[in-house]
VOGU-3710 file (C-alpha; in Angstrom, 3 decimals, decimal comma):
1> msiakvivdv> -5,321/31,787/20,889  -6,176/28,943/23,306  -8,045/29,730/26,483  -8,815/27,378/29,405  -11,929/27,737/31,527  -10,781/26,870/35,063  -12,675/26,238/38,323  -10,319/27,513/41,047  -9,708/26,100/44,523  -11,361/29,035/46,309
11> ptsqtnhsfd> -14,658/27,779/47,769  -16,782/30,954/47,945  -20,019/31,900/46,213  -18,288/34,727/44,284  -15,790/32,301/42,746  -18,232/29,476/42,050  -17,843/29,702/38,266  -15,035/29,178/35,778  -12,307/31,774/35,115  -10,576/32,275/31,764
21> ylipqdlqel> -6,796/31,802/31,514  -4,422/31,980/28,586  -2,649/28,733/27,750  1,065/29,433/27,145  2,512/28,026/23,905  4,649/25,388/25,671  1,649/24,029/27,624  -0,790/23,804/24,670  -0,347/20,040/24,350  -0,856/19,346/28,069
31> vkpgvrvsvp> -3,881/21,492/28,962  -6,988/19,368/28,486  -10,360/19,204/30,284  -9,996/17,337/33,596  -6,342/18,310/34,172  -5,289/20,181/37,338  -3,370/23,407/36,795  -1,712/26,025/38,987  -3,014/29,519/38,138  -2,447/33,045/39,472
41> fgprkvmgfv> -5,471/34,206/41,457  -5,208/37,651/43,047  -1,783/37,833/44,709  -1,350/34,083/45,014  -1,268/30,903/42,992  -4,017/28,320/43,431  -4,898/24,950/42,013  -7,773/24,635/39,572  -9,525/22,134/37,288  -9,678/22,793/33,539
51> mevvdksefn> -13,332/22,493/32,480  -12,917/23,173/28,766  -10,538/24,670/26,224  -11,983/27,394/23,928  -10,522/29,786/21,369  -12,004/33,088/22,519  -12,908/34,939/25,697  -15,197/37,898/26,425  -12,420/39,419/28,582  -9,498/41,378/27,180
61> klraidqvmd> -6,745/41,073/29,763  -6,122/37,447/30,662  -3,466/35,993/32,936  -1,660/32,830/31,870  -1,676/29,353/33,423  1,414/28,942/35,562  1,955/25,180/35,368  0,185/21,912/34,603  0,011/19,477/37,532  -1,029/16,308/35,690
71> mtpvltsell> 0,288/14,718/32,530  -3,113/13,105/31,883  -6,560/14,317/33,038  -7,506/13,155/36,557  -11,225/13,683/35,834  -12,986/12,206/32,807  -15,499/14,279/30,828  -18,278/12,270/32,501  -16,948/13,124/35,983  -16,711/16,821/35,006
81> slgkwladet> -20,413/16,904/34,131  -21,252/14,728/37,163  -19,472/17,297/39,382  -21,629/20,133/38,054  -24,804/18,122/38,632  -23,629/17,122/42,116  -22,831/20,714/43,148  -26,251/21,900/41,930  -28,100/19,045/43,664  -26,371/19,528/47,035
91> vsfyiqayqa> -26,061/23,355/46,822  -22,300/23,125/47,250  -19,419/24,704/45,332  -18,107/23,119/42,140  -14,610/22,874/43,615  -15,974/20,877/46,593  -17,639/18,390/44,253  -14,448/17,849/42,211  -12,247/17,555/45,302  -14,601/14,858/46,681
101> mlpqvlkaky> -13,926/12,706/43,611  -10,161/12,483/44,099  -7,958/10,712/46,645  -6,698/12,865/49,530  -3,154/12,890/48,146  -4,238/14,791/45,039  -5,557/17,724/47,052  -2,989/20,446/46,561  -0,954/21,936/49,388  -0,045/25,591/49,279
111> kkeietlten> 3,351/27,016/50,157  3,878/30,673/51,039  7,302/32,295/50,633  8,823/35,772/51,073  11,245/36,878/48,344  13,574/39,918/48,418  13,395/42,137/45,346  16,434/44,249/46,170  20,089/43,628/46,740  20,351/46,870/48,644
121> dlpqeldnlf> 19,609/47,422/52,303  16,720/45,580/53,851  15,319/46,831/57,165  17,567/45,421/59,927  15,004/42,927/61,286  14,232/41,458/57,853  17,924/41,438/56,945  18,603/39,251/60,000  15,795/36,923/58,971  16,944/36,524/55,357
131> agravidfde> 20,601/36,124/56,381  21,836/36,509/52,813  19,105/34,297/51,252  16,869/35,510/48,417  13,788/33,524/49,522  12,549/32,319/52,935  9,559/30,199/53,937  6,669/32,199/55,400  6,453/29,566/58,191  10,006/30,502/59,213
141> fverngnyre> 8,966/34,188/59,438  6,089/33,164/61,769  8,208/30,771/63,874  10,889/33,412/64,440  8,243/35,969/65,492  8,807/38,228/62,479  7,436/41,761/62,637  4,273/41,937/60,479  4,255/45,739/60,410  7,824/45,788/59,028
151> llkaihegiv> 6,869/43,151/56,469  3,773/45,034/55,252  5,795/48,236/54,959  8,484/46,419/52,941  5,800/44,943/50,630  4,270/48,416/50,024  7,725/49,806/49,263  8,332/47,007/46,756  11,407/45,681/48,589  9,919/42,177/49,178
161> qinysvqske> 7,040/40,197/47,792  4,953/37,236/48,929  4,852/34,219/46,600  2,269/31,478/46,794  3,179/28,236/45,128  1,012/25,198/44,673  2,735/22,000/45,670  1,426/18,784/44,263  2,493/16,291/46,880  4,982/13,647/45,798
171> tirkvsfiea> 2,602/10,725/45,615  4,501/8,005/43,831  6,483/5,532/45,886  10,016/5,134/44,584  12,307/2,340/45,675  16,102/2,165/45,205  17,350/-0,872/43,319  21,042/-1,771/42,983  22,321/-3,485/39,840  25,663/-4,389/38,226
181> nkelylleea> 27,164/-1,579/36,124  29,840/-3,730/34,419  29,995/-7,070/32,563  30,514/-10,181/34,678  34,214/-10,670/33,753  35,005/-7,056/34,776  33,318/-7,632/38,168  35,476/-10,756/38,624  38,621/-8,755/37,784  37,599/-6,030/40,254
191> lvdlpknaqk> 37,094/-8,697/42,937  40,702/-9,905/42,479  42,016/-6,305/42,672  40,141/-5,469/45,919  42,501/-4,729/48,869  42,445/-7,322/51,684  40,704/-5,003/54,177  37,694/-4,404/51,843  35,899/-7,501/53,152  32,414/-5,958/53,059
201> qrvileffik> 32,777/-4,851/49,418  34,015/-8,366/48,570  30,774/-9,937/49,928  28,628/-7,627/47,762  30,652/-8,229/44,572  30,509/-11,992/45,096  26,713/-11,639/45,500  26,370/-9,883/42,113  28,751/-12,322/40,381  26,409/-15,147/41,471
211> dpapieqrrl> 23,238/-13,253/40,546  23,571/-10,026/38,519  19,790/-9,266/38,581  18,692/-5,887/40,053  17,799/-6,121/43,769  16,052/-3,738/46,165  18,717/-1,878/48,197  16,974/-2,675/51,490  17,036/-6,387/50,665  20,673/-6,314/49,579
221> iklchttpat> 21,683/-4,672/52,892  19,817/-7,391/54,787  21,151/-10,348/52,774  24,805/-9,202/52,768  24,727/-7,755/56,331  26,152/-4,549/54,890  25,578/-0,764/54,965  24,537/1,915/52,422  28,083/3,380/52,689  29,697/0,146/51,435
231> iqaliekgll> 27,279/0,000/48,485  27,971/3,683/47,755  31,743/2,960/47,614  31,152/0,353/44,885  28,858/2,758/42,994  31,594/5,424/43,082  34,024/2,882/41,599  31,562/2,442/38,711  31,026/-1,269/39,479  27,389/-0,965/40,627
241> kkvekkiyrn> 24,647/1,544/39,911  21,526/2,726/41,744  18,180/2,880/39,900  14,962/4,438/41,283  11,882/2,391/40,349  8,237/3,357/40,875  6,273/0,644/42,608  2,697/0,357/43,868  2,016/0,153/47,575  -0,020/-3,016/47,888
251> pyadtvfeqt> -2,095/-3,290/51,074  -2,746/-6,977/50,306  0,835/-7,908/49,363  1,125/-10,528/52,114  -2,310/-12,038/51,587  -2,762/-15,109/49,445  -6,189/-15,214/47,802  -7,407/-18,664/46,814  -8,888/-18,595/43,307  -12,599/-19,462/43,324
261> tplplsnqqe> -14,859/-20,465/40,442  -18,541/-19,620/39,910  -20,885/-21,775/41,992  -23,999/-23,406/40,520  -26,934/-21,041/41,074  -30,038/-22,008/43,060  -33,495/-21,448/41,555  -34,005/-18,176/43,431  -30,547/-16,927/42,369  -31,388/-17,829/38,741
271> raitpiwkai> -34,646/-15,866/38,957  -32,850/-12,852/40,435  -29,882/-12,811/38,054  -31,759/-13,309/34,744  -33,211/-9,747/34,566  -29,802/-8,297/35,590  -28,047/-10,240/32,803  -30,697/-9,068/30,343  -30,112/-5,423/31,357  -26,336/-5,905/30,849
281> dtmasevfll> -26,936/-7,385/27,374  -29,426/-4,732/26,247  -27,485/-1,858/27,915  -30,513/-0,792/29,962  -29,974/1,684/32,799  -32,419/-0,082/35,101  -32,325/0,067/38,919  -32,850/-3,300/40,638  -33,637/-3,792/44,319  -32,356/-7,228/45,339
291> hgvtgsgkte> -34,212/-8,079/48,554  -32,595/-11,251/49,904  -32,457/-12,537/53,483  -28,991/-12,798/55,080  -27,291/-15,907/53,772  -29,476/-16,131/50,633  -26,456/-15,936/48,318  -26,586/-12,295/47,147  -22,772/-12,137/46,829  -22,739/-14,940/44,226
301> vylqsiekvl> -25,356/-13,019/42,205  -23,063/-9,967/42,322  -19,984/-11,998/41,325  -21,653/-13,686/38,342  -23,183/-10,393/37,163  -19,704/-8,812/37,248  -18,278/-11,774/35,356  -20,742/-11,168/32,518  -19,755/-7,487/32,460  -16,010/-8,307/32,313
311> kkgkeaivlv> -16,579/-10,711/29,402  -18,049/-7,767/27,521  -14,830/-5,819/28,176  -16,533/-3,444/30,616  -15,914/-2,405/34,239  -17,748/-2,734/37,560  -18,060/-0,739/40,799  -19,109/-2,520/44,003  -19,906/-0,420/47,065  -20,012/-1,985/50,500
321> peialtpqmv> -20,480/-0,149/53,810  -17,208/0,921/55,423  -17,626/-1,434/58,388  -18,466/-4,398/56,137  -15,264/-3,937/54,152  -13,821/-6,827/56,056  -11,017/-8,984/54,708  -13,775/-11,563/54,049  -15,456/-9,283/51,497  -12,153/-8,416/49,788
331> krfkgrfggd> -11,280/-12,130/49,698  -14,473/-12,975/47,813  -13,773/-10,469/45,037  -9,996/-10,932/44,830  -10,502/-14,711/44,908  -12,807/-14,529/41,878  -11,211/-11,750/39,822  -7,598/-11,720/41,105  -5,477/-8,764/40,033  -8,417/-7,140/38,236
341> vavlhsalsp> -9,641/-5,749/41,574  -8,739/-2,454/43,256  -9,910/-1,838/46,840  -10,640/1,625/48,247  -11,481/2,216/51,906  -10,535/4,343/54,896  -8,192/1,831/56,570  -5,667/2,252/53,742  -2,911/4,832/54,106  -3,188/7,891/51,793
351> gekfdewtki> -0,364/6,433/49,675  -2,065/3,049/49,328  -5,352/4,752/48,397  -3,564/6,808/45,763  -1,923/3,706/44,281  -5,237/1,837/44,105  -6,826/4,896/42,450  -3,875/5,103/39,991  -4,492/1,492/38,922  -8,098/2,434/38,091
361> hkkevkvvvg> -7,013/5,644/36,359  -4,476/3,776/34,228  -7,078/1,111/33,356  -4,989/-1,633/34,973  -8,020/-3,022/36,855  -11,630/-3,673/35,901  -13,385/-3,950/39,284  -13,416/-1,545/42,218  -14,624/-2,657/45,633  -14,869/0,203/48,083
371> arsaifapfe> -16,776/2,396/50,479  -18,805/5,504/49,535  -16,215/7,517/47,579  -15,405/4,556/45,273  -18,542/5,583/43,357  -16,323/8,222/41,674  -13,855/5,636/40,275  -12,597/7,138/36,969  -13,869/4,265/34,790  -14,971/5,136/31,274
381> nlgiiiidee> -16,758/1,957/30,289  -18,952/0,953/33,221  -21,094/-2,146/32,829  -22,665/-2,461/36,310  -22,808/-0,674/39,689  -23,663/-2,714/42,787  -24,489/-1,240/46,200  -24,539/-3,912/48,893  -26,409/-3,292/52,184  -28,092/-0,363/50,445
391> hetsykqeeq> -29,920/0,648/53,637  -26,646/1,697/55,306  -26,525/5,371/56,307  -22,755/5,524/55,669  -23,534/5,882/51,933  -24,535/9,447/52,716  -21,691/11,945/53,084  -22,139/14,212/56,108  -20,046/17,165/54,916  -20,189/19,179/51,707
401> pryharevak> -20,972/18,004/49,099  -23,654/16,051/51,013  -24,233/13,442/48,327  -25,799/10,010/48,579  -23,788/7,338/46,753  -27,049/5,773/45,502  -28,057/8,943/43,647  -24,571/9,261/42,105  -24,788/5,585/41,068  -28,132/6,224/39,347
411> yrgefhkcpv> -26,640/9,219/37,487  -23,655/7,166/36,309  -25,944/4,226/35,410  -27,951/6,532/33,112  -24,760/7,889/31,539  -23,184/4,482/30,878  -26,516/2,774/30,080  -25,844/0,084/32,664  -27,835/-1,525/35,513  -27,563/-0,427/39,147
421> vlgsatplle> -28,198/-3,199/41,705  -29,170/-2,266/45,279  -28,963/-5,260/47,610  -30,181/-5,678/51,203  -31,953/-8,012/53,591  -33,674/-4,953/55,081  -33,981/-2,331/52,331  -34,591/1,306/53,175  -38,307/2,030/53,355  -37,879/4,577/50,574
431> syarakkqvy> -36,225/1,997/48,288  -38,792/-0,713/48,984  -41,633/1,763/48,398  -40,070/2,719/45,043  -39,792/-0,957/44,120  -43,451/-1,499/45,062  -44,357/1,411/42,766  -42,197/-0,146/40,017  -39,771/2,785/39,926  -37,144/0,147/40,772
441> rllempdrmn> -37,439/-3,485/39,738  -37,882/-5,780/42,756  -35,967/-9,080/42,853  -36,823/-11,308/45,836  -34,588/-14,005/47,418  -36,580/-15,131/50,478  -34,674/-18,344/51,339  -31,257/-19,046/52,808  -28,801/-21,148/50,803  -28,596/-24,906/51,577
451> eqkmppveiv> -32,207/-24,782/52,846  -30,991/-23,506/56,237  -33,712/-21,984/58,364  -33,168/-18,511/59,835  -32,115/-18,989/63,486  -35,006/-18,827/65,997  -35,113/-15,597/68,019  -36,069/-15,446/71,687  -36,864/-12,113/73,376  -36,033/-11,924/77,080
461> dmreelhqgn> -37,960/-9,278/79,027  -35,385/-7,540/81,228  -38,129/-6,004/83,407  -39,046/-9,530/84,496  -35,383/-10,251/85,287  -35,261/-7,128/87,443  -38,432/-8,137/89,328  -36,806/-11,473/90,066  -33,777/-9,764/91,587  -31,326/-10,119/88,648
471> rsmfsrrlld> -29,557/-6,758/88,504  -26,755/-7,796/86,131  -26,624/-6,815/82,472  -27,068/-10,457/81,402  -30,321/-12,360/81,662  -29,988/-15,813/83,180  -31,200/-17,305/79,898  -28,359/-15,645/77,931  -25,660/-16,585/80,447  -26,750/-20,235/80,450
481> avkeriakee> -26,768/-20,294/76,648  -23,254/-18,786/76,476  -21,889/-21,346/78,990  -23,522/-24,164/77,031  -21,863/-22,993/73,753  -18,430/-22,723/75,366  -18,793/-26,234/76,770  -19,583/-27,491/73,237  -16,599/-25,538/71,801  -18,925/-23,427/69,651
491> qvvlflnrrg> -18,672/-19,656/69,297  -20,794/-16,704/70,421  -21,273/-13,171/69,083  -22,445/-10,588/71,642  -23,634/-7,285/70,278  -23,892/-4,019/72,203  -25,155/-0,803/70,742  -22,475/1,424/72,329  -18,788/2,013/72,851  -16,652/2,977/75,848
501> ystfvmcrdc> -16,814/1,623/79,368  -19,769/3,392/80,843  -22,283/5,674/79,247  -22,058/8,400/81,861  -20,741/9,200/85,335  -23,112/10,619/87,942  -22,917/11,805/91,545  -25,479/9,962/93,664  -25,650/12,744/96,253  -26,558/15,716/94,057
511> gdvmkcpacd> -27,495/13,931/90,818  -24,960/15,902/88,782  -23,763/14,221/85,579  -20,191/14,917/84,419  -20,595/16,905/81,201  -18,256/18,265/78,545  -17,698/22,003/79,156  -17,836/22,694/75,406  -20,753/20,446/74,390  -24,149/19,623/75,849
521> ialtfhkssy> -23,302/15,982/76,236  -22,342/13,615/79,074  -18,716/12,470/79,151  -18,020/8,767/78,559  -15,729/6,851/80,888  -12,920/4,871/79,146  -11,373/2,422/81,554  -8,257/1,544/79,521  -6,977/5,124/79,754  -8,950/5,872/82,974
531> klkchycdyq> -10,307/9,033/81,357  -13,596/10,778/80,745  -13,952/11,653/77,062  -16,368/13,665/74,948  -17,167/11,775/71,748  -18,010/15,015/69,922  -15,082/17,400/70,462  -12,544/14,946/71,946  -12,262/16,903/75,222  -10,810/14,543/77,885
541> ipmvrncttc> -9,921/14,669/81,577  -8,661/12,066/84,083  -11,491/10,266/85,902  -12,665/12,274/88,945  -12,845/10,901/92,513  -15,137/13,611/93,856  -18,144/15,372/92,390  -17,132/18,740/90,894  -20,392/20,293/92,132  -20,854/19,045/95,743
551> esdqiryfgt> -17,482/17,344/96,334  -19,185/14,095/97,433  -17,289/10,872/96,742  -20,500/9,053/95,741  -19,475/8,908/92,076  -21,106/6,018/90,190  -21,054/4,729/86,602  -24,327/4,332/84,739  -25,072/2,579/81,472  -23,093/-0,153/79,784
561> gtqkveeall> -20,152/0,091/77,444  -18,219/-2,688/75,716  -15,372/-2,575/78,261  -17,812/-2,899/81,147  -19,616/-5,803/79,455  -16,276/-7,552/78,910  -15,452/-7,254/82,623  -18,859/-8,467/83,751  -18,637/-11,344/81,276  -15,272/-12,514/82,604
571> eaipearvvr> -16,591/-12,254/86,135  -19,594/-14,451/85,308  -17,681/-16,890/83,040  -13,965/-16,742/84,010  -12,972/-19,407/81,481  -14,366/-17,422/78,497  -11,870/-16,059/75,964  -13,209/-12,739/74,693  -12,257/-10,642/71,665  -13,585/-7,085/72,000
581> mdvdttrrkg> -14,174/-5,036/68,849  -15,115/-1,390/69,123  -13,796/1,980/68,023  -11,097/1,890/70,698  -9,679/-1,577/69,973  -9,677/-1,123/66,174  -7,987/2,304/66,005  -4,645/0,934/64,767  -4,186/-0,054/61,163  -4,840/-3,748/60,617
591> ahekllnqfq> -6,351/-4,231/64,114  -9,788/-5,048/62,664  -8,341/-7,872/60,582  -6,148/-9,186/63,403  -9,052/-9,480/65,847  -11,303/-11,209/63,305  -8,531/-13,670/62,400  -8,088/-14,463/66,087  -11,802/-15,300/66,299  -11,744/-17,186/62,968
601> qkkadillgt> -8,879/-19,382/64,227  -10,932/-20,209/67,337  -8,479/-18,480/69,685  -11,561/-16,913/71,326  -15,032/-18,122/72,279  -16,861/-14,798/72,291  -16,728/-11,879/69,870  -18,072/-8,826/71,692  -18,619/-5,641/69,750  -20,562/-2,638/68,572
611> qmiakgldfe> -22,076/-1,855/65,132  -18,979/-3,042/63,278  -19,680/-6,725/63,995  -23,284/-6,589/62,804  -22,582/-7,021/59,116  -20,923/-9,213/56,569  -19,191/-11,573/59,010  -19,405/-15,252/58,254  -18,050/-17,707/60,834  -18,858/-21,423/60,689
621> dvtlvgvlav> -18,955/-22,102/64,418  -21,070/-19,151/65,567  -24,255/-20,720/66,897  -25,421/-18,043/69,340  -25,942/-14,328/68,918  -26,860/-12,264/71,983  -28,053/-8,649/71,758  -27,694/-6,699/75,000  -29,081/-3,180/74,658  -31,801/-3,485/72,037
631> damlnlpdfr> -33,670/-0,417/73,271  -30,761/2,053/73,040  -31,658/3,021/69,484  -35,427/3,101/69,864  -35,277/6,100/72,163  -33,309/8,429/69,895  -35,077/11,578/68,641  -35,143/10,305/65,058  -38,149/9,242/62,974  -36,035/6,400/61,547
641> ssektfqllt> -35,196/4,880/64,953  -37,653/1,953/64,567  -36,375/1,216/61,072  -32,722/1,336/62,184  -33,513/-0,984/65,125  -35,305/-3,466/62,857  -32,427/-3,427/60,340  -29,765/-3,874/62,963  -31,510/-6,743/64,739  -32,120/-8,563/61,451
651> qvsgragrhq> -28,485/-8,081/60,403  -27,091/-9,272/63,734  -29,412/-12,274/63,839  -28,101/-13,259/60,412  -24,652/-13,927/61,921  -25,840/-17,128/63,630  -26,083/-20,638/62,178  -24,848/-19,759/58,700  -23,342/-23,207/58,073  -23,976/-26,777/59,259
661> lpgevilqsy> -24,552/-26,025/62,954  -28,000/-24,641/63,884  -28,030/-21,151/65,392  -30,092/-19,235/67,913  -30,551/-15,554/68,806  -31,385/-14,062/72,206  -32,520/-10,427/72,391  -32,636/-8,653/75,766  -35,155/-5,842/75,870  -37,063/-3,498/78,177
671> skehyaiela> -39,702/-2,832/75,495  -40,471/-6,329/74,282  -43,800/-5,374/72,731  -42,425/-2,700/70,364  -43,328/-3,722/66,785  -39,748/-3,200/65,513  -38,405/-5,725/68,045  -41,289/-8,158/67,712  -41,243/-8,234/63,888  -37,434/-8,409/63,733
681> sqynyeqffl> -37,622/-11,527/65,900  -39,978/-13,036/63,273  -37,902/-11,763/60,293  -41,135/-10,254/59,003  -39,976/-7,385/56,772  -43,278/-7,142/54,846  -45,322/-6,599/58,005  -42,773/-4,150/59,402  -42,836/-2,238/56,110  -46,641/-1,904/56,223
691> qemqmrknfh> -46,733/-0,821/59,870  -43,861/1,654/59,567  -45,292/3,115/56,332  -48,567/3,798/58,129  -46,673/5,677/60,852  -44,718/7,678/58,250  -47,911/8,543/56,373  -49,642/9,783/59,540  -46,723/12,017/60,535  -45,761/13,210/57,035
701> yppyffltmi> -42,304/11,634/56,855  -40,382/10,054/53,953  -41,169/8,282/51,663  -44,493/10,202/51,597  -42,747/13,553/52,006  -39,248/14,852/51,319  -37,188/16,552/54,019  -34,616/19,318/53,944  -32,735/20,130/57,135  -31,044/23,492/57,693
711> nvshpnqvka> -28,573/23,693/60,595  -27,212/26,993/61,893  -24,369/27,253/64,381  -22,548/30,156/66,041  -20,588/30,757/69,282  -23,327/33,198/70,360  -26,637/31,535/71,200  -28,823/34,584/70,391  -27,148/35,016/66,982  -27,703/31,325/66,088
721> mevtktisrl> -31,368/31,578/67,111  -31,994/34,887/65,268  -30,469/33,656/62,000  -32,525/30,434/62,130  -35,682/32,504/62,769  -34,965/34,726/59,769  -34,267/31,703/57,529  -37,580/30,122/58,598  -39,408/33,377/57,783  -37,760/33,619/54,338
731> lykhlssaat> -38,610/29,993/53,541  -42,190/30,569/54,665  -42,420/33,599/52,385  -40,804/32,146/49,242  -41,809/28,468/49,207  -45,279/27,274/48,218  -48,045/27,072/50,819  -47,929/23,240/50,535  -44,500/23,138/52,221  -44,391/22,767/56,010
741> ilgptpspie> -41,617/24,632/57,848  -40,792/23,205/61,287  -38,711/25,264/63,683  -36,601/27,090/64,494  -35,728/24,767/67,374  -32,484/23,989/69,214  -30,783/20,859/67,813  -31,119/17,705/69,989  -27,529/18,353/71,118  -27,709/22,105/71,461
751> rinnryryqc> -24,020/22,865/71,936  -20,963/21,137/70,451  -17,458/22,509/70,772  -18,731/25,808/72,237  -21,001/26,435/69,258  -24,767/26,746/69,680  -26,830/24,798/67,152  -30,341/25,555/65,892  -32,275/23,971/63,082  -35,351/24,213/60,911
761> mikyrdepnq> -36,834/21,576/58,647  -38,835/21,723/55,409  -41,332/18,951/54,701  -42,576/18,983/51,124  -43,871/16,894/48,249  -42,774/19,064/45,349  -40,834/22,340/45,642  -39,145/22,882/42,250  -37,610/26,245/43,223  -36,450/25,221/46,715
771> rtvirkilqh> -32,752/25,122/45,732  -32,927/28,594/44,171  -34,493/29,995/47,365  -31,863/28,325/49,571  -29,034/29,591/47,349  -30,356/33,146/47,739  -30,537/32,739/51,525  -26,903/31,525/51,626  -25,966/34,488/49,408  -27,730/36,833/51,828
781> yyediqkndl> -25,630/35,519/54,740  -22,402/35,371/52,745  -20,668/38,214/54,670  -21,644/36,692/58,018  -20,374/33,265/57,005  -17,053/34,696/55,803  -16,357/37,122/58,636  -18,484/36,351/61,683  -17,958/32,634/62,246  -21,491/31,727/61,202
791> tiqvdfepyq> -22,120/28,258/59,740  -25,216/27,322/57,738  -25,508/23,714/56,577  -28,179/22,439/54,212  -28,954/18,732/53,920  -31,513/17,593/51,325  -31,904/14,014/52,496  -30,878/14,072/56,138  -29,956/10,798/57,839  -28,428/12,429/60,919
801> lm> -31,067/14,364/62,820  -28,928/14,836/65,942
//
């Protein structure tokens, strides 16, 4: 007797373990660990993952597996054990961990149907609905306002039943090809026999007589100016035939990648790469922190490390932040390793993502370049994992399972006995502290390639500008510098730490700020659509003319958004050609690439944008970088705000003067003397590290302490507050006296989407039973979570404190 232990797709604490199912005789060959199956669960059928196959069970009555959804396992044995570890680490359900490892397309859809079990009389209303059919879609019952009471009664009487079926979405792209179905001489005979009026068929036959090779139907229609009906007529005569072929969707089909060869390494690159090569040769699961200034040649170190791995017949994963997954990055890897590279990121369609994942799964590629989730690539022979810009917060997933890609990389590095390389010009404080303590191995690359100096940084004090009567958002120094660059036909990057047109809209008479009715947050004005939008719940209304509180018409815009900067820029420098890149202009697929190409081809003088232009861009003619709202980040209620400001300024500054032309950076600030701004302008990471570490030590923040954040939300404010109070009390009671519990307090944004949010935080150095305590608390509130719309979220390494 063969029995499968299956984790089912029902994310609740009662079902967070495997269930035993009988494997029917005809499925014995197919059911293996890592395969998805459809199994009966209560009254319905659900999808599940087979964890292991055993020959006995402690239960007597077992139900059988219904069907197997994969011909080969979608999860390797390593990923199965990784999933268990991940669920335990993040206090999430096993099913959530396994779902996170697979492309969206492989997440099962469920279909609900109503089937009649009798040929005799159905109640009149149901009889009308079924109209002689044996099965109808449940959605149809809902759409036609079916009577639920009648339906329940019929189910109890055994006249009808509800069926749940798991649908695995059709994920493979099939294309119709047309080919000749007869020898050439028979086609020629048929051509002679064609009646005079069959001109269109004649054209197609002549085409195949010239070239009998199979051709895509779409292409044939285009080339012969014909229709599917004409082709079908020739198929019915047995002269042609239609063949369905599976083909991969290739997001880079139209891109030509120039092959590149390894470059000679500089002395500092040699010093950095030698220990990595040694770790690859000796199969050591070491973690390296590659600290190299922007433009120091880190990418070449990555490429030559991967090359060594590929020569050994092994595979490589390269993670880059989502916003740095620019065509430039893809070009570097595809140029070096050609068809051996699969790319995974959010701009691909679900079908394209699935096809890239399939190439990895079928071992058709050896290198994966992708954002966070690419860390789960189903490779079985990993030789290196590289995480570029390791300080990026996008490596942390913000919904369950709340994993950090770095920790998953370390787990996989241990398993495959391979090195993990973390690279950054501004490493996370935690990473640099670990390297200083020799937990990681520090590799330093302090110089730019081709002996280029880092561009000089000038800080303009905007308070001074204001005193001198300049009320615009540009300092005179920055405007002059921009005009000078345009005159020289050089390019400029302007960086703004926001999106939208105007941060908020306020009435000058009564001081009222237009707020979202569902969230405690000011609405942002978007000029292109002339609407006020909430960036949390997507509530939007047309822009108002009069104040909703006092009806005054003294409505004014405050703050600066990218659209507003663009307008002011064109007013000050009418001849400037501006490309604006923000969330709004890059919504459409391929827009990101299009805008960057426009700038690359010098069809614009100024690239204006938010966060997404801070990283990874490399343009020869950019000689000036201007930063407009440096202070925006410093004032956020987040202990990492200084660190994030320092990182961002260093990254943005690195966009200037990367090639022959010298560059310069101008920062506009209202808090010029803040150490994050001052030290970023000197590129002094060491000094910043020391100063920031002192601050963290004084206030008990990471890396000296660990943090766990617990967020509670509920439509009722009192309920949210009470639950958070109780959780704080339970933590206080069950954790050691060394742990500090902060809160309960309202979250910085207290209400989002009509839900009130409260939080408490644990600061600790070592709490070995913390996860057990938290699991028990979640268990205690299980009923409330299921039935009363309560949400409790636990984050063990929070990056978002808002």
